[in-house]
C-alpha positions, 0 to 999 in steps of 0.5 A: 225830535227823533229818538236818536237825537234825544238829549238829557231832559227831553221826552222819549219819542216813539220808536215803533209807532207805525210798525208795532201799532198805528202811528195815527191817533184815531186809528190807534184809538179805534184799534184799542177800542176793538181789542178791549171790546172782546175782553171779560173785564175785572173779577169782582172783589179783587185788586190787581197788583201786577200783570204780565203782558206781551209786547208784539205787534198789536195784530198778533198780541194786542188782544192778549195785552188787552185781556190783561189790562181789562182785568183792572177796573178802568177807574182804578187809581194807582199812584204809579205804574212800574213798567218793567221789561228786559232789554232786547239790544243791550246787556248790562249789570242791573236795570236802566231807569228812564228819568230824562223826561216823559214818554210820548205816543200818538195818544199824547204824553205819559208822565214819568215819575222822575223823582221815584226813578232817581230814588231807585238810582240813588238807592242801589248800584244796580239801578242807573240811567241808560237812555241809549237802552231805552231809546230804541226799545219797543217792549215798554213803549207798546204798553203805553197806549194800553195805559192811555186808553184804558185808565180814566186817570193815567198814573205816572210811570217808572220805565225800567229795563233789565239788562242782566240774567244774574239771579243775585242781581235780580234778587237785589233789584226786587229788594230795592223795589219791595217798598214800592210793591204796595196796593198803591202801585201797579207793576206791569211786566212786559214779556212775550213767551216762546219764540219761533217753535212750531205752533204745537210746540209753542202751546206746550212750552208756553203752558209749562212756563205759564204754569211755573209762573202761576205756581208763584215760585221764581225757581220754578220759572227759572227751571221751566225756562232753562229746561225748555231752552235746553230741550232741543225743541226745533226753532225755539230761541227762548221760552220767555224773552222777558223772564228776568222781569218776570223773576223780579215780580215773582221775588216781590210776590214770593211768600205773600199768601194774600196774592195769587197768579192766574192766566187770563188768556193765551194765544200765539202768532199762529192764531193771527191771520197775519201769522203762520204756524211753522214759526210762532211767538207765544203770548200770555196774559197773567194777572196777580190779584189780591182778593178782598175776601181773603181776610175772612177766609183766613179765619176759617178753622182747620175743621174745614179740611175734611175730605171723604175717601172718595174725594181724596181718590178723585184728587189723586186721579186728577193729579195722575191724569195731569202728569200722564197727559203732559207726558203724552203732550195732550191736555188732561181729560176734563174732570167729571163735573158730577164728581166734583163735590163742593169741597173739591171746588173750594178755593184752597192751597195744596202741595203735590209730592211725587216719589219713586221707591220712597225717594222724593222726585218733586214737590210743588204747591201753593199756600193759598189760591182763588182757584178750586182745589181740583184745579190747583191739584191738576196744575201742581201735580204737573209742576211737581213732576216737570217743574221742580228745579231740584230735579230733571223733568219726569220721564215716561220711563219713570212714570210707572214707578211714581207715587203721589201724595197731596197736602191740602193746606189750611190757613197760615198763622204767624207765631211768636214762640216756637213752642207753638209748633207741634211736630206732625201737626204743623208745617212751617213757613219762614220769611226773612227779607225776600228769602222764604221757604217751607216744609210740610207737616209730615216731613218732620214726623217722617224724619224724627226731627225736633222742633229746632231741627225742623226749623234749622233744615227749613232755614238752611235748605229751603229759605237759604238763610242759614241753619240759625236764620230762623231765629230772626225770621218771621215764622208761620205755621199751618196745618195740612190734610195729607193723603196719598196713593 
């Protein structure tokens, strides 16, 4: 049966087989084999919890999608794959879940977990059935052959299309999905990135958007998308067509120190022999991983946070070079490998703060990271200058006046009594439901706050849970090594 004639209780037939990917099973399987053959494979000691993958024609983006899926072990066993994208043809308040049948591709049937889909619909007014949105939609369909080809044991899927851009609704969707966001389920977010700028503009825009995602801060993603789309870049229609699906994922991961984002690969349609470089579409493969060894690293004492004056100077130089290069639209210079000591290569979290004449101009960071400290500082400096949603992007005119401060973070520890908080020593992290926020150790000391004021300002201004919201929130503390220009 054609998709246009699909009735309730019937399987969804492919809509873009023969255009986005081959309609013949042998050709499709051969193409997938070739795409996966060029990929690196999983990172040892990690569990993939989510991926962000493109959904364009395979000749343009298939190798990037394969790079994301290949980060997952082929023998990994998941109960379900939550397959989430943004509807390209319909706008509606909430998300449409497909539960009418299974999903068909030239490689056969992908089972749909209708029971879980119906539970989502029963549990929230923002989840509902709209097969008319799913029937012609390509963004979820093009991921199915990758799932069928890659996994030895194919999990059932829960296909979800988001039809809204309302932030509060996206938060509500994430809240309903939260109980399912466990190591037993894989979340696959389908999204392309920049649409129709020139090749060089796409590279810059896609890097800014990807960096915002890798920061783990959903507000940074929203800021990056809106800033890019308001920047006047010639031909740019959107910075990320599925940013709403990306936001839902980021609300799910926010504040979870055991998870981290990394960008596994990037290209755009201009890199394909079938594309041109005047109007391109960008593609990122972004992985959300949980590192098995992270539990041991969390036990490290703060005594490991020791850097020499020379090491501090190197990090400050990397941060400044990152911002300067971004203003010029070029890649930062490669760090001198001879100067990168063992301490600078440690996988540590860090925040970078930008000030002008003593006034805050941006502050972005990661609590934990699998990446070396010097790379975290490079990315967070760029995000603090250009991606903090509280401020406009730093301008070249402002650059000579900026001062940089870096806070290298120790492990977080939950506390049960606020008497454990020491002003000037501890930063605090508050979490209540899907809302969270943090303030660095130096903030309370600089402003002369009491512990109660420290908690109140963090609860109200950072976590958005009201001045007294900390009283029934999870409270964690951490220490930081702070240095600046």
